[in-house]
C-alpha positions as CSV (number, residue, x, y, z in Angstrom):
1,X,130.1,89.9,112.7
2,X,126.4,89.2,113.4
3,X,124.2,88.2,110.5
4,X,120.8,89.9,110.6
5,X,117.9,88.5,108.6
6,X,115.4,91.1,107.3
7,X,112.2,89.5,106.1
8,X,110.7,90.6,102.8
9,X,107.3,89.2,103.7
10,X,104.9,90.8,106.1
11,X,102.3,89.3,108.5
12,X,99.3,90.9,110.0
13,X,98.0,89.8,113.4
14,X,94.2,89.3,113.3
15,X,93.6,87.8,116.8
16,X,95.3,86.1,119.7
17,X,93.5,83.5,121.8
18,X,95.6,83.3,124.9
19,X,92.9,81.9,127.1
20,X,93.0,78.6,125.1
21,X,95.6,76.0,126.1
22,X,97.8,75.9,124.0
23,X,97.5,79.5,123.0
24,X,96.9,80.4,119.3
25,X,97.2,83.4,117.0
26,X,95.6,84.0,113.7
27,X,97.7,85.8,111.1
28,X,97.1,87.0,107.6
29,X,100.2,86.2,105.4
30,X,101.1,86.4,101.7
31,X,99.9,83.4,99.6
32,X,103.5,82.5,98.7
33,X,104.6,82.0,102.3
34,X,104.8,78.4,103.4
35,X,104.2,76.8,106.8
36,X,107.9,76.4,107.4
37,X,108.6,80.0,106.6
38,X,105.9,81.2,109.0
39,X,107.4,79.0,111.8
40,X,110.9,80.2,111.1
41,X,109.8,83.9,110.9
42,X,108.2,83.7,114.4
43,X,110.9,81.7,116.1
44,X,113.9,83.6,114.7
45,X,112.6,87.2,114.9
46,X,110.3,87.0,118.0
47,X,111.8,84.0,119.8
48,X,108.3,82.4,120.2
49,X,108.2,78.6,120.4
50,X,105.8,77.4,117.7
51,X,104.3,73.9,117.9
52,X,102.3,73.8,114.6
53,X,101.0,76.0,111.8
54,X,97.8,75.5,109.9
55,X,97.1,77.5,106.7
56,X,94.0,78.3,104.6
57,X,94.0,80.0,101.2
58,X,91.4,82.6,100.3
59,X,90.5,84.0,96.9
60,X,90.1,87.8,96.7
61,X,86.5,89.0,96.5
62,X,85.1,90.8,93.6
63,X,83.8,94.3,94.4
64,X,81.7,96.8,92.3
65,X,81.5,100.5,92.5
66,X,78.3,101.9,91.0
67,X,79.0,105.2,89.2
68,X,76.7,107.5,87.3
69,X,77.6,106.2,83.9
70,X,79.3,102.8,84.4
71,X,80.0,100.1,86.9
72,X,83.7,99.6,87.9
73,X,84.6,96.1,89.0
74,X,87.8,95.2,90.8
75,X,89.1,92.2,92.7
76,X,90.9,92.3,96.1
77,X,94.1,90.4,96.6
78,X,94.4,86.7,97.4
79,X,95.6,86.0,100.9
80,X,96.5,83.2,103.2
81,X,95.3,82.8,106.8
82,X,97.6,81.1,109.2
83,X,96.6,79.6,112.6
84,X,99.7,79.3,114.7
85,X,99.8,77.2,117.9
86,X,102.3,78.1,120.6
87,X,103.7,76.2,123.6
88,X,101.8,76.5,126.9
89,X,103.8,79.6,127.9
90,X,102.5,83.1,128.3
91,X,103.0,84.6,124.8
92,X,102.7,88.2,126.1
93,X,106.2,88.0,127.6
94,X,107.9,87.5,124.2
95,X,109.5,90.5,122.5
96,X,111.5,91.0,119.3
97,X,115.1,89.9,119.3
98,X,117.5,92.8,119.9
99,X,120.8,92.4,118.0
100,X,122.4,95.5,119.5
101,X,123.3,93.8,122.8
């Protein structure tokens, strides 16, 4: 029996800087995700060798919608930005793990 881990947190890829050595990727992750969880997520699901993870926390910005009779204010969600450094390999060759084989 193979145990499969389905993550409950999602990452959004912002940019990949593969011309740099070592290559880096910038991801937007939930604020509750730690550096260790980001590293485990990428190594276990995508088999990408991660050297280090740097994170930055951002507060959600306040936005206003000007209506005819009133002003509606709302706040966007807080988020965390992660800069992930990979080994000196070509990161375009990595794919997700296939457990059906």
